[in-house]
C-alpha positions in Angstrom: 49.1 -31.2 108.4 47.7 -32.8 105.6 43.5 -34.1 105.6 42.7 -37.8 106.6 42.6 -40.1 103.7 39.5 -40.8 102.6 39.7 -44.7 102.6 41.0 -44.4 106.7 37.8 -42.3 107.5 35.8 -45.0 106.2 37.6 -47.8 107.6 37.3 -45.9 110.7 33.9 -44.7 111.0 33.1 -48.4 109.2 34.8 -50.4 112.3 32.6 -48.4 114.1 29.2 -48.9 112.8 29.4 -52.3 112.3 31.4 -53.3 116.3 29.2 -51.0 117.9 26.1 -51.7 116.8 27.0 -55.0 119.0 27.9 -53.5 122.0 24.5 -52.5 123.2 24.3 -56.2 123.0 27.2 -57.4 124.6 26.4 -54.7 127.9 23.6 -56.6 128.1 25.3 -60.0 128.6 28.2 -58.7 130.8 25.2 -57.9 133.3 22.9 -60.2 133.3 25.4 -62.3 135.9 28.9 -59.1 137.1 28.0 -55.8 138.4 27.5 -53.3 135.9 29.7 -51.1 137.3 32.6 -51.9 138.4 32.4 -54.7 135.0 33.2 -51.3 132.9 35.4 -50.3 134.8 37.0 -53.7 134.2 37.2 -53.3 131.4 38.5 -49.7 130.9 41.4 -50.8 133.7 42.1 -53.5 130.8 42.1 -51.7 127.4 43.3 -49.0 128.4 45.8 -50.3 131.4 47.4 -52.4 128.1 47.1 -50.0 125.4 48.7 -46.9 127.0 51.3 -49.3 128.6 52.3 -50.6 124.9 51.9 -47.3 123.2 53.7 -44.6 125.2 56.6 -46.5 123.9 56.1 -46.3 120.6 56.4 -42.9 118.9 58.0 -39.2 119.4 58.2 -40.0 123.2 60.6 -37.3 123.9 58.5 -34.8 122.2 55.1 -36.2 123.1 55.6 -36.5 125.8 52.6 -36.7 128.5 52.0 -34.0 131.1 49.6 -32.7 133.2 48.1 -30.6 131.2 47.7 -34.3 128.8 46.1 -36.0 131.5 43.7 -33.5 132.8 42.2 -33.0 129.5 42.1 -37.4 129.5 40.8 -36.9 132.5 37.7 -34.6 131.5 37.3 -36.7 128.2 37.0 -39.8 129.9 34.8 -38.3 132.6 32.5 -37.5 130.1 32.5 -39.9 127.0 33.3 -43.4 129.6 32.0 -42.5 133.1 29.3 -40.6 132.1 27.9 -41.9 128.8 29.0 -45.7 128.2 28.8 -45.8 132.2 25.6 -44.6 132.0 24.0 -46.6 129.3 25.5 -49.3 131.5 23.4 -48.4 134.1 20.2 -48.0 132.2 20.4 -51.2 130.8 19.8 -53.1 134.6 15.8 -51.8 133.4 16.0 -50.9 130.2 16.2 -53.0 126.8 18.7 -52.6 125.1 17.0 -52.2 121.9 16.1 -48.7 123.4 19.3 -47.9 124.7 20.3 -47.9 121.1 17.8 -45.6 119.9 18.6 -43.2 123.0 22.4 -42.9 121.8 20.1 -42.2 118.5 19.9 -38.7 119.3 24.1 -37.9 120.7 24.2 -36.0 116.9 21.2 -33.6 117.4 23.3 -33.4 121.3 26.3 -32.6 119.0 25.1 -30.5 115.9 23.5 -28.0 119.1 26.7 -27.7 121.6 29.2 -27.9 118.2 26.6 -24.5 117.2 26.0 -22.7 120.5 29.7 -23.2 121.8 31.8 -22.7 118.4 29.5 -21.3 116.1 29.7 -24.3 113.2 27.0 -23.7 111.0 25.7 -26.9 109.5 24.3 -26.5 105.7 20.4 -27.2 105.1 21.0 -31.1 103.4 22.7 -32.2 107.1 19.6 -30.7 109.1 17.2 -32.3 107.1 19.5 -35.7 107.7 19.3 -35.2 111.0 15.6 -34.3 111.2 14.7 -37.8 109.5 17.1 -39.6 111.2 15.3 -38.9 115.1 11.6 -39.2 113.9 13.0 -42.6 112.3 14.5 -42.6 115.8 11.3 -41.2 117.9 9.2 -44.3 115.2 11.5 -46.7 116.5 11.3 -46.2 120.2 7.4 -46.5 120.1 7.3 -49.3 117.8 9.8 -52.0 119.1 9.3 -51.0 122.8 5.6 -50.9 124.6 6.3 -47.6 126.0 3.9 -48.3 129.2 7.0 -51.1 129.7 9.6 -48.4 129.7 11.2 -47.7 133.2 10.9 -43.9 132.7 14.7 -43.4 135.6 16.1 -45.7 133.5 15.5 -44.0 130.0 15.8 -40.9 132.0 19.3 -42.0 132.7 19.6 -42.6 128.8 19.2 -39.5 127.7 21.7 -37.9 130.1 24.9 -40.5 129.2 23.8 -39.7 125.0 23.9 -35.5 126.5 27.4 -36.0 128.5 28.6 -38.7 125.5 28.2 -35.6 123.0 28.9 -32.8 125.0 32.8 -35.4 125.2 32.9 -35.7 121.4 33.1 -32.1 121.3 35.3 -31.3 124.1 37.3 -34.4 123.5 38.1 -32.0 119.3 39.4 -29.6 121.7 41.2 -31.2 124.5 45.5 -30.3 125.1 46.0 -34.6 124.5 48.7 -36.4 123.1 49.0 -35.9 119.2 49.7 -40.0 119.0 45.9 -40.9 119.1 46.2 -44.4 120.5 48.2 -42.5 123.7 45.4 -40.5 123.7 42.8 -43.0 123.8 44.8 -45.1 126.5 44.8 -42.6 128.9 41.5 -41.4 128.5 39.9 -45.4 129.4 43.0 -46.4 132.1 41.5 -42.4 133.9 37.9 -43.6 132.2 38.2 -47.4 134.2 39.9 -46.1 137.7 36.6 -43.5 138.3 34.3 -46.9 137.4 36.0 -49.1 140.4 35.8 -45.9 142.8 32.1 -45.4 141.6 30.8 -49.1 142.0 33.2 -49.5 145.3 32.0 -46.9 147.1 27.9 -47.8 145.2 28.7 -50.9 147.1 28.5 -53.5 143.4 31.9 -55.3 145.7 29.5 -57.4 147.9 27.8 -57.8 144.7 30.8 -59.5 143.3 31.0 -63.8 143.5 32.6 -66.7 141.7 30.7 -67.3 139.7 30.6 -65.4 136.6 28.6 -67.4 133.1 30.7 -68.1 130.9 28.6 -65.6 128.2 28.6 -62.3 130.4 33.4 -63.1 131.0 33.1 -63.8 127.4 30.4 -60.4 125.9 33.3 -58.5 128.6 36.2 -59.9 126.2 34.5 -58.5 123.6 33.5 -55.9 125.2 37.5 -55.0 125.8 38.8 -56.1 122.7 36.2 -54.8 120.3 34.4 -52.2 122.0 37.4 -50.1 123.5 40.8 -51.5 121.4 38.7 -51.1 117.7 35.6 -49.7 118.8 36.8 -46.5 121.0 40.2 -45.6 119.6 38.5 -45.8 116.3 36.1 -43.6 117.0 38.2 -40.7 118.5 40.7 -40.9 116.2 37.0 -39.8 113.2 37.3 -37.2 116.5 40.1 -35.3 115.4 40.0 -36.4 111.7 36.2 -36.4 110.2 33.4 -33.8 110.3 31.2 -34.0 113.4 28.1 -34.5 111.7 29.8 -37.1 109.8 30.9 -39.2 113.0 27.5 -38.4 114.0 25.8 -40.7 111.7 27.2 -43.5 113.9 24.2 -42.9 116.0 21.7 -43.5 113.5 23.5 -46.9 112.3 24.0 -48.7 115.6 20.5 -48.7 117.0 19.3 -50.6 113.9 21.7 -52.9 114.3 21.4 -52.4 118.3 17.5 -53.6 118.0 17.9 -56.1 115.6 20.1 -57.7 118.0 18.0 -57.3 120.3 15.3 -59.1 118.9 17.5 -62.1 117.8 19.0 -63.2 120.9 17.2 -61.7 123.8 13.4 -62.0 122.3 13.1 -58.4 122.5 10.7 -56.8 119.9 11.1 -55.8 116.1 7.7 -55.5 113.9 7.6 -53.6 110.2 7.8 -50.3 111.9 10.6 -51.1 113.1 11.6 -52.2 110.3 10.5 -48.6 108.2 11.9 -46.3 111.7 15.5 -48.0 110.5 15.2 -47.2 107.0 14.4 -43.8 107.2 17.6 -43.5 109.6 20.1 -44.5 107.0 18.3 -42.3 104.7 19.5 -39.4 107.1 22.2 -41.3 107.5 22.6 -40.7 103.3 22.0 -37.3 102.7 24.3 -36.5 106.0 27.8 -37.6 104.2 26.7 -36.5 101.0 26.3 -33.3 102.2 28.8 -31.1 102.2 30.4 -29.6 105.5 29.4 -26.1 106.9 31.5 -23.6 108.2 32.0 -21.4 110.8 33.0 -17.6 110.5 36.1 -17.2 111.6 38.6 -14.4 112.1 41.1 -12.4 110.7 44.3 -14.8 111.6 42.9 -17.9 112.9 42.0 -21.1 111.6 39.1 -22.4 109.7 37.5 -25.7 111.3 38.5 -27.8 107.9 42.3 -26.6 109.3 42.2 -27.7 112.5 39.7 -31.0 112.2 43.3 -32.0 109.4 45.3 -32.0 112.7 45.4 -34.7 114.0 
């Protein structure tokens, strides 16, 4: 199949940059009056259920009908990306600032690169390695400069780091998983299954007893925002990118969105913002620029084996 046009890649990446810069704040506001795990389950059940119900009727309904293999692949991706990845961040934000949660997500490119290198032997160009190092250094400076370390909750931080690793693993697996060729169908399946997982976990840990009829208007609006923008637009754009753009380019969202998360956290939730934060943010964005301008690396291939660029051109 033909490589996805550059304008489509950058439109999707721009949507992820902008929208996911705001979702950390949306999660924090939702958590103010709603049980976090059940709220996340509601988000993905509604988003995934409606998306799947609509898209399953469109396109190649005979040749691209989801079977057991596709549902298994969607369950693994949904479990890693949404339940463990997004859910871990939702849980971590109960005890850590939304800005810090965004900074933890900035480690995702490193985890993705390591998993990609160890499991699939994909080498990154030197410029990408420099960009990854600069972006991570900026994230580290951001962490120490924007949040007082003595106030950081260690368990919440560790949960956030585990979530970042799971998100990276799910992102890499998504590129190779057996899924429907129609990306919106696959996204709907993954969100629907993840929503069910969230509901089970939420009920198991006793969140049903925390459900009250007096949710704040802000929490309800934030949940709606997460469904429409965070899931339908942001998440589906991200899944499409995983199948149509190189790993290092897709991973740059993790350096761009924390900058937005820290700024919004400071403006709306009165979380700390300093000159050191601004300098670190610039370093992260320079790292993104290096990654974007680098030529993609290629993995060594055996005779008859698809090259990485050929695999990534497939939807």
